LOLUM-267112 format. One record per residue (C-alpha): residue in one letter; x, y, z. Coordinates in steps of 0.2 Angstrom, whole numbers, plus 5000, padded with zeros to 4 digits. Example, Ala and Ser with C-alpha at 12.3 -4.5 7.8 and 13.67 -1.06 7.14 Angstrom:
<pts>
+-----+------+------+------+
| res |   c1 |   c2 |   c3 |
+-----+------+------+------+
|   a | 5062 | 4978 | 5039 |
|   s | 5068 | 4995 | 5036 |
+-----+------+------+------+
</pts>
This chain:
<pts>
+-----+------+------+------+
| res |   c1 |   c2 |   c3 |
+-----+------+------+------+
|   m | 5010 | 4865 | 4952 |
|   e | 5011 | 4883 | 4947 |
|   s | 5024 | 4886 | 4961 |
|   r | 5036 | 4874 | 4951 |
|   k | 5033 | 4882 | 4937 |
|   t | 5038 | 4899 | 4943 |
|   d | 5054 | 4891 | 4949 |
|   a | 5058 | 4882 | 4933 |
|   r | 5057 | 4900 | 4924 |
|   q | 5065 | 4910 | 4936 |
|   e | 5080 | 4895 | 4934 |
|   e | 5079 | 4901 | 4915 |
|   v | 5078 | 4921 | 4919 |
|   f | 5099 | 4926 | 4916 |
|   r | 5104 | 4936 | 4929 |
|   l | 5123 | 4950 | 4929 |
|   p | 5134 | 4949 | 4944 |
|   s | 5129 | 4965 | 4957 |
|   w | 5140 | 4980 | 4961 |
|   e | 5145 | 4970 | 4975 |
|   q | 5150 | 4955 | 4966 |
|   l | 5162 | 4963 | 4955 |
|   p | 5179 | 4963 | 4962 |
|   d | 5186 | 4977 | 4972 |
|   i | 5204 | 4977 | 4963 |
|   d | 5208 | 4981 | 4948 |
|   l | 5210 | 4970 | 4933 |
|   y | 5223 | 4966 | 4919 |
|   m | 5215 | 4964 | 4901 |
|   d | 5213 | 4946 | 4900 |
|   q | 5208 | 4943 | 4918 |
|   v | 5194 | 4957 | 4910 |
|   l | 5189 | 4946 | 4898 |
|   l | 5189 | 4929 | 4908 |
|   l | 5176 | 4937 | 4921 |
|   v | 5167 | 4944 | 4906 |
|   d | 5165 | 4929 | 4897 |
|   r | 5159 | 4919 | 4914 |
|   s | 5147 | 4932 | 4921 |
|   l | 5141 | 4933 | 4900 |
|   h | 5141 | 4917 | 4898 |
|   g | 5122 | 4908 | 4894 |
|   f | 5118 | 4924 | 4887 |
|   p | 5109 | 4921 | 4872 |
|   g | 5120 | 4924 | 4857 |
|   y | 5136 | 4931 | 4867 |
|   e | 5148 | 4915 | 4864 |
|   e | 5144 | 4918 | 4846 |
|   r | 5152 | 4937 | 4847 |
|   g | 5159 | 4936 | 4864 |
|   l | 5173 | 4949 | 4868 |
|   t | 5190 | 4952 | 4864 |
|   a | 5201 | 4966 | 4867 |
|   s | 5202 | 4974 | 4852 |
|   m | 5183 | 4976 | 4855 |
|   v | 5188 | 4984 | 4874 |
|   n | 5202 | 4995 | 4866 |
|   n | 5188 | 5001 | 4852 |
|   y | 5176 | 5005 | 4865 |
|   v | 5190 | 5016 | 4874 |
|   k | 5193 | 5024 | 4857 |
|   q | 5177 | 5029 | 4854 |
|   g | 5169 | 5034 | 4869 |
|   v | 5160 | 5020 | 4876 |
|   l | 5171 | 5015 | 4890 |
|   p | 5182 | 5025 | 4900 |
|   a | 5202 | 5023 | 4900 |
|   p | 5207 | 5009 | 4908 |
|   i | 5220 | 5018 | 4924 |
|   k | 5239 | 5010 | 4920 |
|   k | 5233 | 4996 | 4908 |
|   r | 5220 | 4992 | 4924 |
|   y | 5201 | 4991 | 4923 |
|   g | 5189 | 4994 | 4940 |
|   r | 5173 | 4992 | 4944 |
|   q | 5166 | 5004 | 4933 |
|   h | 5172 | 4996 | 4918 |
|   l | 5167 | 4980 | 4922 |
|   a | 5148 | 4988 | 4923 |
|   c | 5151 | 4997 | 4907 |
|   l | 5156 | 4982 | 4897 |
|   l | 5143 | 4971 | 4904 |
|   m | 5130 | 4983 | 4901 |
|   i | 5137 | 4986 | 4884 |
|   c | 5141 | 4967 | 4875 |
|   a | 5120 | 4967 | 4885 |
|   l | 5118 | 4981 | 4873 |
|   k | 5125 | 4977 | 4857 |
|   p | 5113 | 4968 | 4846 |
|   a | 5101 | 4980 | 4850 |
|   l | 5109 | 4997 | 4848 |
|   p | 5121 | 5003 | 4839 |
|   i | 5139 | 5005 | 4850 |
|   s | 5135 | 5025 | 4848 |
|   a | 5118 | 5024 | 4856 |
|   i | 5125 | 5013 | 4869 |
|   r | 5140 | 5029 | 4870 |
|   a | 5125 | 5042 | 4874 |
|   v | 5110 | 5033 | 4883 |
|   t | 5126 | 5029 | 4894 |
|   e | 5137 | 5044 | 4896 |
|   r | 5119 | 5051 | 4898 |
|   q | 5117 | 5041 | 4915 |
|   m | 5134 | 5044 | 4920 |
|   e | 5131 | 5061 | 4922 |
|   a | 5118 | 5062 | 4930 |
|   h | 5118 | 5048 | 4945 |
|   a | 5134 | 5037 | 4951 |
|   p | 5144 | 5023 | 4942 |
|   e | 5134 | 5008 | 4955 |
|   q | 5117 | 5018 | 4954 |
|   v | 5117 | 5013 | 4934 |
|   y | 5124 | 5000 | 4934 |
|   g | 5112 | 4994 | 4949 |
|   d | 5097 | 5002 | 4938 |
|   f | 5102 | 4991 | 4921 |
|   c | 5104 | 4974 | 4930 |
|   r | 5086 | 4980 | 4939 |
|   v | 5077 | 4982 | 4920 |
|   f | 5087 | 4969 | 4914 |
|   e | 5081 | 4958 | 4925 |
|   k | 5065 | 4962 | 4925 |
|   t | 5064 | 4960 | 4907 |
|   a | 5074 | 4944 | 4906 |
|   e | 5059 | 4938 | 4918 |
|   e | 5045 | 4945 | 4906 |
|   a | 5053 | 4937 | 4892 |
|   a | 5054 | 4919 | 4902 |
|   m | 5034 | 4920 | 4908 |
|   q | 5033 | 4924 | 4890 |
|   t | 5043 | 4908 | 4884 |
|   a | 5039 | 4896 | 4894 |
|   p | 5039 | 4879 | 4886 |
|   a | 5020 | 4874 | 4897 |
|   d | 5011 | 4888 | 4890 |
|   a | 5017 | 4889 | 4873 |
|   e | 5001 | 4887 | 4860 |
|   g | 5005 | 4882 | 4842 |
|   d | 5020 | 4874 | 4834 |
|   a | 5037 | 4878 | 4838 |
|   a | 5038 | 4887 | 4820 |
|   d | 5023 | 4901 | 4826 |
|   r | 5032 | 4901 | 4844 |
|   i | 5050 | 4904 | 4835 |
|   w | 5043 | 4916 | 4825 |
|   g | 5033 | 4926 | 4837 |
|   a | 5049 | 4926 | 4849 |
|   a | 5061 | 4932 | 4836 |
|   l | 5046 | 4944 | 4827 |
|   r | 5045 | 4952 | 4844 |
|   a | 5062 | 4955 | 4847 |
|   a | 5064 | 4963 | 4830 |
|   a | 5048 | 4975 | 4838 |
|   e | 5057 | 4979 | 4853 |
|   q | 5074 | 4981 | 4843 |
|   a | 5065 | 4993 | 4833 |
|   r | 5059 | 5004 | 4850 |
|   a | 5073 | 5005 | 4859 |
|   v | 5081 | 5015 | 4842 |
|   r | 5065 | 5023 | 4841 |
|   l | 5065 | 5030 | 4859 |
|   y | 5082 | 5035 | 4859 |
|   r | 5082 | 5045 | 4842 |
|   a | 5066 | 5053 | 4850 |
|   a | 5076 | 5056 | 4865 |
|   f | 5094 | 5058 | 4859 |
|   e | 5093 | 5067 | 4841 |
|   n | 5078 | 5080 | 4848 |
|   d | 5095 | 5086 | 4860 |
|   c | 5107 | 5088 | 4844 |
|   e | 5095 | 5099 | 4835 |
|   d | 5092 | 5110 | 4853 |
|   t | 5112 | 5110 | 4854 |
|   v | 5112 | 5112 | 4834 |
|   m | 5100 | 5128 | 4837 |
|   a | 5106 | 5136 | 4852 |
|   a | 5126 | 5135 | 4845 |
|   n | 5119 | 5146 | 4833 |
|   g | 5109 | 5155 | 4842 |
|   e | 5095 | 5150 | 4835 |
|   k | 5078 | 5146 | 4847 |
|   k | 5062 | 5134 | 4843 |
+-----+------+------+------+
</pts>
C-alpha cells in the first residue's frame, strides 16, 4: 500500500527537462516560446502568466538572459528561461539575475542548469510528500491555508537569503570603490 502512495506522489512531482533533453540546435523565438510552454505545462501558476516574446526581449535588455545570436536561442537560453519562469513567482528579476550571474561565472551553464533541476526536483518531491491527499489532516481550508502560508514563508526566506548573500556584496563593492575597509 505504501508503495502505491509513493508511486502516486512521484507522478505528482513536476520535472524540468534535463540539459540533454533540451534541443541542441538553435531555435527562433516562436519555437522557444512553444518549448518553454510545453516544458512548463502543468507547473503551478505558469499558465496564468506564460511567456511572451516581449518578456524574453525584456529579460535580454535587463541582462537576465544572454542576447540571442542572429535571432536564435540555444540550450543556455532555454535553460535560463526555464529557471527564470520557475523562479519568477518567488523572486524579483534583479535577484534572479544576480544569483544566475554568480552561478554562471563559477560554473558551466549545463552544470548550473543541472544543479537547478536537482534542487527543483528535490523541492517538488518534498512538496508532493507534504500535500499528499491520503496524509491530509483537517478540513480543506486548513490545508489550503497551511500550504499557502508555507509558500509565503518560503518566499520570504528566499528573499532574506538573497539579501544576506548579495546586499553584503554590494556594500563590500561600494566600500572597496571608496577605498574603505570594514
